Structures are given as C-alpha cells and as structure tokens.
BAGUSE-361437 format. One record per atom (N, C-alpha, C, O, CB): x, y, z. Coordinates in steps of 0.05 Angstrom, whole numbers, padded with zeros to 5 digits, always signed. Atoms other than C-alpha are relative to their C-alpha. Glycine has a CB too. Layout:
XYZ/...
This chain:
-00029-00012+00005/-00389-00777+00035/-00003+00033+00005/-00023+00044-00004/+00011-00007-00035/+00002-00028+00004/-00378-00701+00048/+00004+00014-00025/+00019+00005-00042/+00017+00010+00016/-00009-00014+00028/-00379-00652-00006/+00029+00015+00008/+00036+00021+00031/-00027+00026-00012/-00027-00007-00002/-00306-00625-00020/+00004+00022+00016/+00025+00023+00029/+00012+00004-00025/-00007-00024-00011/-00314-00557+00009/-00006+00000+00033/-00002+00018+00050/-00016+00023-00017/+00001+00014-00033/-00332-00593+00078/+00009-00024+00006/-00005-00040+00019/-00026-00004+00011/-00001+00030-00009/-00293-00654+00084/+00004-00001+00024/+00010+00017+00039/+00017-00016-00010/-00005+00016-00025/-00289-00700+00139/+00023-00016+00000/+00019-00036-00014/-00021-00017+00006/-00027+00007-00007/-00219-00722+00155/-00003-00018+00024/-00019-00013+00042/+00017+00025+00007/-00009+00018-00020/-00196-00781+00199/+00031+00007+00004/+00047+00002-00013/-00005-00032-00009/-00032+00001-00004/-00126-00762+00232/+00007-00023+00020/-00004-00026+00042/+00011+00030+00011/-00010+00021-00020/-00088-00820+00264/+00034+00007+00000/+00051+00006-00017/-00008-00036-00011/-00023-00012-00007/-00030-00794+00299/+00005+00000+00029/-00012+00011+00043/+00001+00025-00009/-00002+00004-00027/+00001-00810+00367/+00017+00019+00009/+00024+00015+00032/+00008-00024+00007/-00012-00018-00017/+00040-00748+00380/-00017+00025+00001/-00023+00039-00018/+00029+00006-00008/+00016-00019-00003/-00002-00701+00411/+00001+00033-00010/-00020+00045-00018/-00001-00004+00022/-00004-00019+00010/+00026-00638+00393/-00001+00003-00030/-00006+00026-00039/+00018+00005+00010/+00009+00000+00025/+00021-00652+00322/-00027-00001-00006/-00037+00014-00022/+00009-00018-00010/+00032+00009+00002/-00048-00677+00325/-00014+00026+00008/-00031+00035-00008/-00011-00026+00022/+00015-00029-00009/-00072-00611+00363/+00011+00019-00024/-00008+00030-00036/+00011+00014+00036/-00002-00018+00021/-00036-00568+00309/-00018-00005-00025/-00034+00011-00035/+00027-00001-00009/+00017+00003+00023/-00065-00606+00253/-00032+00003+00002/-00046+00014-00015/+00005-00026-00011/+00037-00002-00004/-00140-00612+00281/-00004+00030-00001/-00020+00039-00017/-00016-00014+00034/+00007-00031+00000/-00135-00534+00299/-00002+00012-00026/-00018+00029-00033/+00022+00016+00015/+00001-00022+00029/-00115-00512+00229/-00022-00011-00016/-00036+00005-00028/+00032+00001-00023/+00017+00007+00021/-00160-00558+00189/-00022+00006+00009/-00037+00012-00009/+00001-00025-00011/+00027-00004-00005/-00222-00547+00232/-00002+00028-00005/-00023+00036-00014/-00010-00008+00027/+00004-00033+00004/-00209-00467+00228/+00001+00001-00032/-00008+00022-00041/+00027+00021+00016/+00003-00002+00031/-00204-00480+00148/-00029-00015-00006/-00037-00012-00029/+00027-00016-00017/+00029+00010+00008/-00276-00518+00150/-00004-00027-00003/-00023-00039-00014/-00008+00010-00024/+00003+00035+00006/-00258-00590+00153/-00011-00012+00027/-00011+00003+00047/+00035-00018-00007/+00011+00012-00025/-00288-00634+00207/+00018-00026+00003/+00019-00044-00014/-00033-00007-00003/-00023+00021-00008/-00233-00680+00240/-00006-00020+00022/-00010-00012+00045/+00024+00014+00010/+00002+00025-00020/-00242-00747+00277/+00031-00006+00006/+00048-00005-00012/-00017-00029-00014/-00031+00010-00007/-00176-00768+00315/+00002-00018+00015/-00013-00022+00034/+00017+00018+00013/-00007+00029-00018/-00148-00831+00342/+00033+00007-00001/+00047+00017-00018/-00010-00038-00018/-00031+00002-00006/-00081-00836+00374/+00016-00025-00004/+00040-00025-00005/+00004+00006+00028/-00011+00023+00006/-00068-00904+00362/-00013-00015-00029/-00033-00006-00041/-00004-00017+00025/+00004+00011+00025/-00070-00954+00300/-00026-00018+00000/-00039-00024-00021/+00025-00016-00007/+00021+00018-00005/-00124-00998+00330/-00029+00014+00000/-00048+00004-00012/+00005-00012+00027/+00022-00017+00001/-00175-00944+00344/-00001+00014-00027/-00024+00020-00034/+00002+00019+00021/-00001-00014+00023/-00155-00909+00277/-00016-00017-00020/-00031-00008-00037/+00029+00008-00008/+00009+00020+00018/-00173-00975+00242/-00033-00002+00002/-00048+00000-00017/+00015-00028+00007/+00030-00001-00010/-00242-00980+00280/-00012+00027-00015/-00030+00024-00032/-00003+00003+00038/+00012-00023+00011/-00258-00909+00260/-00004-00001-00029/-00025+00004-00040/+00015+00023+00006/-00002-00002+00033/-00236-00916+00186/-00023-00022-00005/-00041-00015-00019/+00035-00008-00017/+00017+00019+00009/-00277-00978+00180/-00033+00004+00002/-00049-00004-00015/+00008-00023+00014/+00025-00002-00005/-00341-00959+00212/-00011+00031-00008/-00035+00035-00004/-00003-00007+00029/+00008-00027+00007/-00346-00882+00187/+00007-00001-00030/+00022-00017-00040/+00015+00024+00016/-00013-00010+00022/-00341-00850+00121/+00013+00024-00002/+00001+00044+00006/-00015+00001-00016/-00016-00029+00000/-00290-00796+00110/+00011+00007-00033/+00013-00010-00051/+00029-00002+00024/-00009-00011+00022/-00264-00757+00053/+00034-00011-00010/+00044-00017-00032/-00003+00032+00007/-00031+00007+00000/-00191-00773+00069/+00009-00011+00030/-00003-00006+00051/+00019+00030-00009/-00013+00003-00028/-00147-00803+00123/+00025+00002+00001/+00040-00010-00015/-00005-00023+00013/-00031-00008-00003/-00083-00777+00147/+00010-00020+00019/-00002-00024+00040/+00008+00033+00012/-00008+00027-00016/-00048-00835+00176/+00034+00001+00006/+00051+00001-00012/-00008-00031-00021/-00027+00003-00007/+00019-00835+00216/+00011-00026-00007/-00004-00045-00006/+00004+00005+00027/-00012+00027+00005/+00067-00891+00197/+00006-00014+00027/-00002-00037+00031/+00027+00003-00017/-00004+00014-00024/+00094-00902+00270/-00023+00001+00024/-00027+00023+00034/+00025+00010+00009/+00022-00004-00013/+00037-00915+00315/+00000-00025+00022/+00010-00047+00016/-00024+00002-00022/+00000+00017-00023/+00026-00952+00383/-00023-00025-00008/-00042-00018-00022/-00008+00020+00027/+00024+00022+00003/-00019-01020+00380/+00001-00011-00031/+00002-00035-00035/-00034+00015+00007/-00001+00009+00030/-00017-01023+00300/+00009+00018-00013/-00003+00039-00013/-00024-00007-00014/-00015-00021+00020/+00031-00987+00252/-00018+00009-00020/-00039-00002-00026/+00027-00011-00015/+00018-00010+00026/+00006-00945+00194/+00000-00019-00025/-00020-00021-00039/+00011+00030-00011/-00002+00020+00025/+00028-00998+00140/-00023-00021+00010/-00040-00025-00007/+00034-00015-00005/+00023+00018-00004/-00020-01049+00175/-00024+00010+00004/-00044-00004+00000/+00004-00017+00020/+00028-00012+00000/-00077-01001+00187/-00010+00002-00033/-00033-00003-00041/+00002+00033+00015/+00006-00003+00030/-00072-00988+00111/-00005-00025-00016/-00022-00027-00034/+00023+00014-00012/+00006+00030+00015/-00068-01060+00090/-00021-00011+00008/-00033-00024-00009/+00020-00022+00005/+00026+00013-00007/-00128-01081+00133/-00017+00017-00013/-00035+00005-00025/-00007-00003+00030/+00024-00012+00009/-00169-01026+00110/-00003+00000-00034/-00024+00007-00044/+00001+00030+00012/-00002+00009+00031/-00152-01043+00032/-00015-00025-00001/-00037-00028-00010/+00032-00005-00012/+00002+00026+00006/-00151-01115+00036/-00021-00019+00019/-00029-00042+00014/+00029-00009+00001/+00023+00015-00019/-00200-01136+00094/-00025+00013-00002/-00046+00002-00011/+00008-00001+00032/+00023-00017-00001/-00245-01079+00102/-00011+00010-00030/-00031+00023-00034/+00009+00026+00019/+00005-00009+00030/-00243-01068+00020/-00007+00029+00002/-00024+00036-00015/-00024-00016-00015/+00009-00028+00002/-00249-00991+00038/+00022+00015-00023/+00046+00008-00023/+00000+00014+00033/-00020-00014+00018/-00216-00945-00018/+00000+00026+00011/+00003+00042-00007/-00008-00001-00032/+00000-00029-00007/-00219-00877+00025/+00032+00008-00001/+00049-00004+00013/-00016+00005+00031/-00024-00010+00005/-00158-00838+00002/+00017+00003+00028/+00006+00013+00048/-00004+00027-00017/-00014+00002-00020/-00105-00844+00048/+00032+00020-00002/+00044+00019-00023/+00003-00032+00002/-00020-00012+00002/-00043-00797+00062/+00016-00011+00024/+00005-00013+00046/-00006+00028-00003/-00025+00015-00020/+00019-00830+00102/+00014+00027+00011/+00020+00046-00003/+00027-00022-00021/-00022-00021-00013/+00058-00783+00151/+00017-00017+00015/+00012-00034+00031/-00013+00025+00020/-00026+00012-00016/+00128-00802+00172/+00023+00012+00002/+00028+00031-00013/+00008-00023-00011/-00022-00018-00003/+00189-00778+00193/+00024-00019-00018/+00046-00010-00023/+00007+00007+00035/-00018+00019+00020/+00223-00839+00148/-00003+00014-00027/-00024+00022-00038/-00012-00034-00001/-00003-00014+00027/+00248-00809+00084/+00011-00018-00021/+00018-00008-00042/+00017+00025+00001/-00018+00016+00021/+00280-00870+00048/-00021-00006-00023/-00045-00003-00019/+00014-00031+00013/+00021+00007+00020/+00249-00891-00019/-00013-00026+00007/-00037-00028+00005/+00012-00003-00029/+00006+00026-00015/+00243-00962+00012/-00027+00003+00016/-00045-00012+00011/+00026-00008+00020/+00019-00011-00014/+00194-00929+00061/-00021+00009-00010/-00043+00004-00001/+00008+00015+00011/+00022-00014+00014/+00157-00889+00014/-00013-00017-00019/-00036-00011-00024/+00009+00025-00014/+00010+00021+00014/+00144-00950-00033/-00015-00020+00016/-00036-00030+00006/+00020-00012-00012/+00015+00018-00019/+00124-00994+00027/-00029+00012+00006/-00050+00000+00004/+00017-00003+00028/+00023-00013-00001/+00076-00944+00042/-00026+00002-00024/-00050+00002-00021/+00011+00023+00004/+00018+00002+00020/+00047-00941-00024/-00011-00025-00012/-00031-00028-00026/+00009+00012-00018/+00010+00029+00014/+00046-01015-00037/-00019-00008+00018/-00033-00026+00010/+00022-00026-00004/+00023+00007-00017/+00000-01018+00026/-00026+00010-00006/-00046+00004+00007/+00006+00007+00024/+00024-00017+00011/-00049-00974-00011/-00004+00030+00009/-00025+00043+00008/-00026-00014+00008/-00002-00030-00008/-00032-00907+00014/-00002+00016-00029/+00010+00006-00049/+00031+00007+00017/-00001-00016+00025/-00048-00852-00043/+00019+00020+00000/+00024+00028-00023/-00024+00011-00006/-00021-00016-00003/+00006-00802-00018/+00015-00002+00024/+00008-00017+00042/-00008+00024-00004/-00022+00005-00019/+00063-00795+00027/+00010+00031+00005/+00014+00048-00013/+00026-00021-00012/-00009-00028-00012/+00084-00731+00070/+00021-00004+00018/+00015-00016+00039/-00023+00016+00017/-00022+00000-00021/+00150-00728+00106/-00001+00023+00023/-00006+00046+00018/+00026+00003-00016/+00001-00018-00024/+00153-00698+00177/+00035+00009-00003/+00054-00005-00011/-00011-00018+00034/+00025-00017-00005/+00164-00644+00189/-00008+00012-00031/+00005+00012-00052/+00007+00027+00024/+00013-00008+00024/+00117-00614+00139/-00013+00027+00005/-00019+00035+00027/-00020-00019-00009/+00018-00025-00005/+00083-00549+00125/-00032-00010-00003/-00042-00025-00020/+00009+00026-00024/+00031+00003-00008/+00008-00548+00151/-00013-00002-00029/-00026-00020-00039/-00013+00028+00019/+00012-00005+00024/-00008-00515+00087/+00001-00021-00024/-00017-00026-00039/+00011+00023-00008/-00003+00026+00017/+00019-00572+00047/-00014-00019-00003/-00022-00028-00024/+00015-00012+00005/+00017+00021-00006/-00017-00621+00078/-00029+00005-00005/-00044-00014-00012/+00004-00008+00027/+00024-00006+00005/-00078-00587+00070/-00007+00001-00037/-00029-00005-00047/-00003+00028+00016/+00005+00006+00028/-00064-00581-00011/-00001-00030-00011/-00011-00039-00032/+00021+00013-00015/-00002+00026+00011/-00051-00650-00014/-00025-00014+00007/-00032-00032-00009/+00024-00015+00009/+00021+00012-00012/-00113-00670+00029/-00023+00007-00027/-00036-00011-00038/-00005+00015+00034/+00022-00007+00018/-00160-00628-00025/+00005-00015-00029/-00013-00023-00043/-00002+00033-00002/-00006+00016+00020/-00118-00662-00081/-00010-00024-00005/-00021-00031-00026/+00022-00002+00001/+00004+00030+00005/-00128-00734-00066/-00035-00001+00002/-00047-00017-00012/+00018-00020+00027/+00028+00002+00005/-00205-00716-00051/-00005+00007-00028/-00019-00008-00041/-00016+00017+00018/+00009+00000+00028/-00209-00686-00120/+00005-00028-00021/-00012-00037-00036/+00015+00023-00011/-00006+00024+00021/-00174-00745-00159/-00025-00027+00014/-00039-00039-00002/+00042-00011+00002/+00019+00018-00009/-00219-00794-00112/-00029+00007-00012/-00041-00010-00026/+00001+00001+00030/+00029-00002+00006/-00287-00761-00123/-00004-00003-00033/-00025-00007-00045/-00012+00032+00012/+00003+00004+00038/-00270-00767-00205/-00005-00034+00000/-00015-00044-00020/+00040+00010-00023/+00007+00030+00002/-00277-00844-00189/-00021-00011+00016/-00025-00036+00017/+00022-00015+00007/+00023+00011-00019/-00335-00848-00141/-00020-00010-00012/-00032-00029-00002/-00011+00020+00017/+00016+00017+00015/-00379-00865-00194/+00005-00035-00008/+00025-00043-00020/-00001+00015-00024/-00012+00026+00006/-00384-00943-00199/+00011-00006-00029/+00000+00005-00048/-00020-00021+00007/-00007+00007+00027/-00345-00973-00257/+00001-00033+00003/+00011-00044+00023/+00029+00015-00010/-00003+00027+00002/-00350-01048-00275/+00021-00004-00033/+00014-00005-00057/-00037-00016+00000/-00011+00006+00026/-00292-01060-00321/+00007-00025-00007/+00015-00040+00011/+00020+00013-00004/-00002+00026+00006/-00285-01122-00362/+00020-00006-00023/+00026+00013-00038/-00026-00011-00005/-00020+00009+00021/-00239-01154-00409/+00000-00031-00001/+00010-00046+00016/+00031+00012+00007/+00007+00032+00002/-00258-01226-00435/-00016-00009+00024/-00039-00002+00027/+00028-00019+00000/+00014+00012-00024/-00276-01261-00372/+00007+00013+00027/-00002+00006+00049/+00008-00029+00001/-00008-00010-00022/-00241-01217-00327/-00017+00029+00006/-00021+00047-00010/+00030+00002-00001/+00019-00024-00007/-00284-01165-00285/+00011+00012+00025/+00018+00000+00045/-00033-00010+00006/-00011-00014-00027/-00261-01114-00239/-00024+00025+00008/-00033+00039-00010/+00036+00017-00007/+00024-00016-00011/-00316-01072-00198/+00018+00019+00020/+00026+00013+00043/-00026-00021+00018/-00016-00017-00016/-00276-01009-00176/-00021+00014+00029/-00009+00029+00045/+00012+00026-00022/+00015-00007-00025/-00334-00992-00119/+00005-00022+00023/+00003-00017+00047/-00031+00004-00005/+00001+00021-00017/-00325-01058-00089/+00037-00008+00008/+00046-00015+00030/-00019-00027-00018/-00026+00007+00013/-00250-01069-00113/+00006-00028-00003/+00028-00036+00003/+00022+00012+00014/+00003+00028+00002/-00268-01140-00127/+00008-00010-00030/-00002-00002-00051/-00030-00007+00007/-00010+00006+00026/-00232-01173-00182/-00013-00034+00001/-00013-00049+00020/+00038+00005-00004/+00011+00029+00003/-00265-01241-00212/+00008-00006-00028/+00004+00012-00045/-00035-00003+00005/-00003+00014+00030/-00244-01282-00277/-00014-00026+00004/-00011-00040+00024/+00034-00005-00011/+00016+00023+00008/-00288-01336-00300/-00018-00002+00030/-00019-00025+00039/+00021-00030-00011/+00011+00005-00023/-00326-01328-00237/+00008-00003+00030/-00004-00002+00052/-00009-00018-00006/-00023+00006-00029/-00271-01341-00187/+00009+00029+00008/+00018+00045-00008/+00034-00020-00009/-00017-00029-00012/-00249-01280-00142/+00025-00004+00005/+00034-00024+00017/-00010+00011+00028/-00026+00001-00003/-00183-01264-00144/+00012+00014+00019/+00001+00036+00021/+00010+00005-00020/-00014-00016-00020/-00138-01237-00089/+00025+00016-00007/+00047+00007-00011/+00007-00017+00020/-00020-00020+00012/-00101-01173-00109/+00016+00009+00024/+00007+00008+00047/-00015+00026-00016/-00008-00024-00015/-00048-01131-00078/-00003+00023-00004/-00005+00028-00028/+00019+00002+00003/+00006-00023+00006/-00058-01061-00070/+00014+00016-00027/+00000+00031-00041/+00004+00011+00023/-00010-00007+00019/-00007-01041-00124/-00008-00017-00028/-00011-00006-00050/+00026-00001+00008/+00010+00014+00024/-00029-01104-00170/-00026+00008-00011/-00034+00007-00035/-00001-00027+00006/+00032-00012+00006/-00100-01076-00163/+00003+00030-00015/-00013+00038-00032/-00019+00007+00034/+00004-00031+00016/-00078-01002-00185/+00009-00006-00029/-00002+00005-00047/+00022+00028+00015/-00009+00007+00027/-00037-01033-00244/-00021-00012-00015/-00024-00003-00038/+00022-00017+00001/+00021+00016+00011/-00095-01080-00263/-00024+00026-00005/-00038+00022-00026/-00010-00028+00023/+00024-00018+00001/-00149-01017-00258/+00013+00022-00031/+00000+00027-00052/-00005+00020+00039/-00009-00014+00025/-00101-00973-00306/+00001-00014-00025/-00004-00003-00047/+00026+00010+00004/-00001+00014+00028/-00092-01027-00358/-00026-00006-00013/-00030-00006-00037/+00015-00026+00002/+00031+00007+00005/-00167-01047-00358/-00011+00023-00014/-00022+00021-00036/-00018-00006+00029/+00018-00023+00012/-00192-00972-00367/+00014+00009-00024/+00003+00025-00039/-00004+00026+00020/-00016-00006+00025/-00134-00967-00424/-00010-00017-00020/-00011-00007-00042/+00029-00003+00003/-00003+00021+00020/-00149-01028-00462/-00024+00008-00023/-00048+00013-00019/-00004-00032+00015/-00020+00016+00010/-00140-01038-00519/+00026+00011-00001/+00045-00004-00004/-00006-00008-00023/-00025-00016-00003/-00088-00986-00515/+00023-00012+00016/+00018-00026+00035/-00007+00026+00013/-00018+00005-00009/-00021-00999-00497/+00013+00027+00021/+00016+00050+00013/+00014-00009-00021/-00008-00018-00011/+00006-00966-00437/+00031+00001+00008/+00039-00017+00023/-00017+00000+00018/-00029+00000-00003/+00084-00948-00433/+00006-00007+00028/-00009-00005+00047/+00013+00028-00006/-00015+00000-00036/+00130-00965-00372/-00003+00021+00012/-00016+00020+00032/+00034-00004+00005/-00004-00027-00011/+00140-00895-00357/-00026+00010+00011/-00029+00019+00034/+00012+00020-00022/+00030-00009-00008/+00065-00878-00356/-00013-00015+00022/-00026-00005+00039/-00019-00002-00025/+00008+00018-00021/+00048-00938-00315/+00013+00004+00027/+00001+00000+00048/+00005-00026-00009/-00015-00007-00025/+00099-00920-00265/-00008+00022+00009/-00011+00023+00033/+00027+00002-00003/+00009-00028-00006/+00076-00849-00264/-00024+00000+00016/-00027+00010+00038/-00004+00016-00024/+00022+00004-00016/+00007-00869-00249/-00002-00017+00025/-00021-00013+00040/-00017-00008-00015/+00001+00013-00028/+00022-00917-00192/+00019+00011+00020/+00014+00011+00044/+00005-00030-00001/-00018-00010-00022/+00079-00886-00159/+00003+00031+00003/+00015+00042+00021/+00027-00010-00005/-00006-00032+00009/+00077-00812-00185/+00028+00012+00000/+00045+00000-00013/-00014+00019+00017/-00027-00003-00001/+00140-00775-00170/+00022-00019+00014/+00046-00014+00011/+00002+00022+00011/-00015+00013-00011/+00168-00831-00130/+00010-00023-00017/-00003-00043-00016/-00010-00007+00022/-00009+00015+00023/+00207-00868-00185/+00010-00026+00021/+00022-00022+00042/+00027+00018-00022/-00010+00024-00012/+00219-00944-00161/+00027-00011-00021/+00033-00001-00043/-00026-00022+00003/-00023+00007+00014/+00279-00981-00186/-00010-00019-00025/-00032-00029-00024/+00020-00015+00020/+00005+00008+00027/+00280-01013-00259/-00016-00029+00010/-00035-00035-00004/+00030-00003-00022/+00014+00025-00002/+00257-01082-00228/-00025-00004+00015/-00037-00025+00020/+00017-00018+00010/+00023+00004-00020/+00199-01060-00183/-00026-00006-00017/-00041-00025-00012/-00005+00029+00019/+00021+00005+00014/+00148-01055-00235/-00002-00030-00014/-00022-00044-00010/-00001+00021-00019/+00000+00025+00008/+00167-01118-00271/-00006-00022+00022/-00018-00042+00015/+00022-00004-00012/+00007+00015-00018/+00163-01153-00205/-00030-00001+00006/-00040-00023+00011/+00014+00006+00019/+00029-00004-00003/+00091-01129-00196/-00013-00014-00026/-00033-00028-00023/-00007+00033+00002/+00013+00009+00022/+00074-01149-00266/-00001-00030+00000/-00021-00043-00004/+00013+00010-00023/-00003+00032-00005/+00102-01223-00255/-00024-00007+00016/-00042-00021+00009/+00027-00009+00017/+00022+00010-00017/+00060-01228-00198/-00030+00003-00003/-00044-00014+00007/+00004+00009+00022/+00021-00004+00012/-00002-01198-00227/-00008-00021-00022/-00031-00029-00024/+00003+00024-00009/+00004+00020+00024/+00004-01247-00287/-00004-00028+00017/-00017-00044+00005/+00028-00001-00023/+00001+00028-00017/+00008-01309-00229/-00029+00000+00005/-00042-00021+00004/+00020-00001+00031/+00026-00001-00012/-00060-01281-00207/-00021-00003-00023/-00037-00022-00023/-00004+00026+00015/+00023+00001+00021/-00103-01269-00266/+00004-00012-00027/-00013-00011-00045/-00008+00026-00005/-00001+00010+00027/-00066-01307-00325/+00005-00030+00007/-00009-00047-00004/+00023+00014-00020/-00011+00023-00003/-00030-01369-00296/-00021-00021+00008/-00017-00043-00003/+00021+00002+00018/+00020+00017-00005/-00091-01406-00269/-00019-00009-00024/-00032-00030-00026/-00015+00013+00020/+00020+00005+00022/-00127-01399-00332/+00009-00006-00027/+00033-00003-00032/-00018+00022-00001/-00006+00011+00029/-00127-01422-00407/+00012+00026-00017/+00030+00024-00034/-00032-00014-00016/-00002-00021+00027/-00123-01355-00445/+00017+00028+00018/+00009+00039+00038/-00040+00011-00017/-00014-00020-00013/-00071-01302-00427/-00012+00028-00013/-00017+00033-00037/+00033-00004-00004/+00014-00024+00008/-00098-01232-00424/+00024+00025+00008/+00022+00046-00004/-00032+00002+00018/-00021-00024-00008/-00038-01185-00394/+00023-00009-00025/+00033-00031-00030/+00016-00004+00040/-00021+00005+00018/+00008-01175-00450/+00024+00020-00003/+00019+00044-00001/-00013-00002-00025/-00026-00017+00001/+00079-01146-00458/+00007+00007-00028/+00014-00011-00044/+00025-00015+00013/-00005-00006+00027/+00090-01108-00521/+00032+00016-00003/+00037+00040+00001/-00026+00019-00011/-00024-00007-00002/+00162-01106-00531/+00007+00032-00009/-00005+00043-00028/+00014-00019-00015/-00010-00024+00011/+00197-01039-00536/-00023+00025+00004/-00018+00049+00001/+00006-00006-00033/+00019-00023-00008/+00127-01004-00516/-00013-00001+00020/-00016+00021+00031/-00018+00007-00017/+00014+00002-00028/+00092-01025-00457/-00019-00019+00005/-00015-00040-00007/-00013+00023+00007/+00018+00019-00005/+00036-01063-00433/-00027+00003-00008/-00035+00026-00015/+00001-00004+00024/+00028-00005+00003/-00038-01080-00444/-00013-00024+00008/-00002-00046+00006/-00009+00009-00029/+00017+00018-00002/-00096-01120-00422/-00017-00002-00020/-00028+00019-00027/-00011+00001+00021/+00012+00003+00022/-00131-01151-00478/-00005-00028-00006/+00012-00046-00002/+00013+00012-00019/+00009+00024+00010/-00169-01209-00505/-00001-00005-00031/-00017+00005-00047/-00024-00003+00012/-00006-00001+00029/-00140-01233-00571/-00025-00008-00012/-00033+00003-00033/+00025-00018-00010/+00018+00010+00012/-00199-01274-00582/-00024+00014-00007/-00038+00008-00027/-00004-00020+00011/+00023-00014+00005/-00251-01226-00578/+00002+00022-00019/-00018+00036-00027/-00008+00009+00022/-00003-00019+00025/-00217-01181-00631/-00003-00014-00022/-00007+00000-00043/+00027+00014-00002/+00000+00014+00024/-00218-01236-00680/-00027-00001-00010/-00032-00012-00032/+00012-00027+00003/
C-alpha cells in the first residue's frame, strides 16, 4: 500500500467528463489514479491490485456500485476504503451504500476539493487499523485483517454492518457502548431510523449467539450494548 502522501486510488465512474476531471485533479495533487468505466472492470482491478482508497460510482454499466462493493467485501474479503459517488441523495440510498460496506458517501454534484479531503480522511482512518488485530471474547474470534469471524472454530457469515457493529463492541469489551455511540461509529452523520440498529443487532444475535449455548451479545437496559463472556468474569 502506498504511503499517505502519494496515495494510489481506483476511480470507477462511467461519466467520462467526471472521470477526466477527477483524474486530472487528483494526479495534479500527487495521487496515482487507476480508472475503470464499468463495474465489472472496477471489481477486477479492486481485487487484483492494492489501493489506498476506491472512489466508486453507484450507477454503473455491467454491475452497479452496490454489487461491486458487496462482492469486494463479502467474496474478495478486501477492506480497501470505499467512497461511493451518486446523484441519489435519499436516506435509504445512503444507508444501502453503507450497508454494502462503503466507508463514505458523496452526492453529485460535489466539490473536487471535498472529494480529496474525504479520500485523505478515510485513508487516515484506515491506516490506524492496518496493523492486524485478533479480537476475542470467549470462543468468539474476529481477525480484522481478513475480516474472518469464528465461534467455537466455526466460521460465521457476517454482513458488512454486522461486522462493523461486532468490531466496535469487541474492541470495547467489557465496556458498554451506548446506542448513540454505536450509531455514530457505524453510520456517522447519517442517522438511521430507530429500528435500523435494533434490526442489525437482532440479525447479529442470530449469527453469533443463537446457534451456541452461551450468549455473548448483551443489551444493558437504558445504557447500551456489550459483547461479554459472563463465565470468564466469574
């Protein structure tokens, strides 16, 4: 991976004028930019090369940005930071992009300086997590480098949002994380409706707790949530 003062970026954008503008600006600012005009080519480049960040349009020929991001996260198991570009500005569209694994969301038309600032921001955030972490609570293990989650030696299939929630809670154990803080860390300034977090926590429980004898995900009434092995504390 490139050092942050010379980032290597993948731009996946089917509008030639936008692509030309972004490439010219970023290259003039010291970035190296690879470019794809469709989702299939973009996914191939994203999987076969190492990038500091990916700028991904939502509406693409061949394969849309949501599918590209979903395959990048769940099939290729790559954690390269992704900024999703789109003309869509509804809350549902933003949440859909983030739920497939995007790290940030920028609405067209956008100021090119803001795109550059957001690229630098997600690279900085990601570089703080580059060092491999093996998080464990009881028999639940999460490898932040491979995004692999196991419990009792069995590999678990996680959604991108479920994986984010689990990582936050496991890093915080045994501390309780409030609902507001959990939402902020997962969705940033895009606040979901009141049932969204509850729904993701319900699905997370089905994956990490329901098939097993011991509960690790706990709701602390009026306070928040935590991942904790009660037996280990005794």
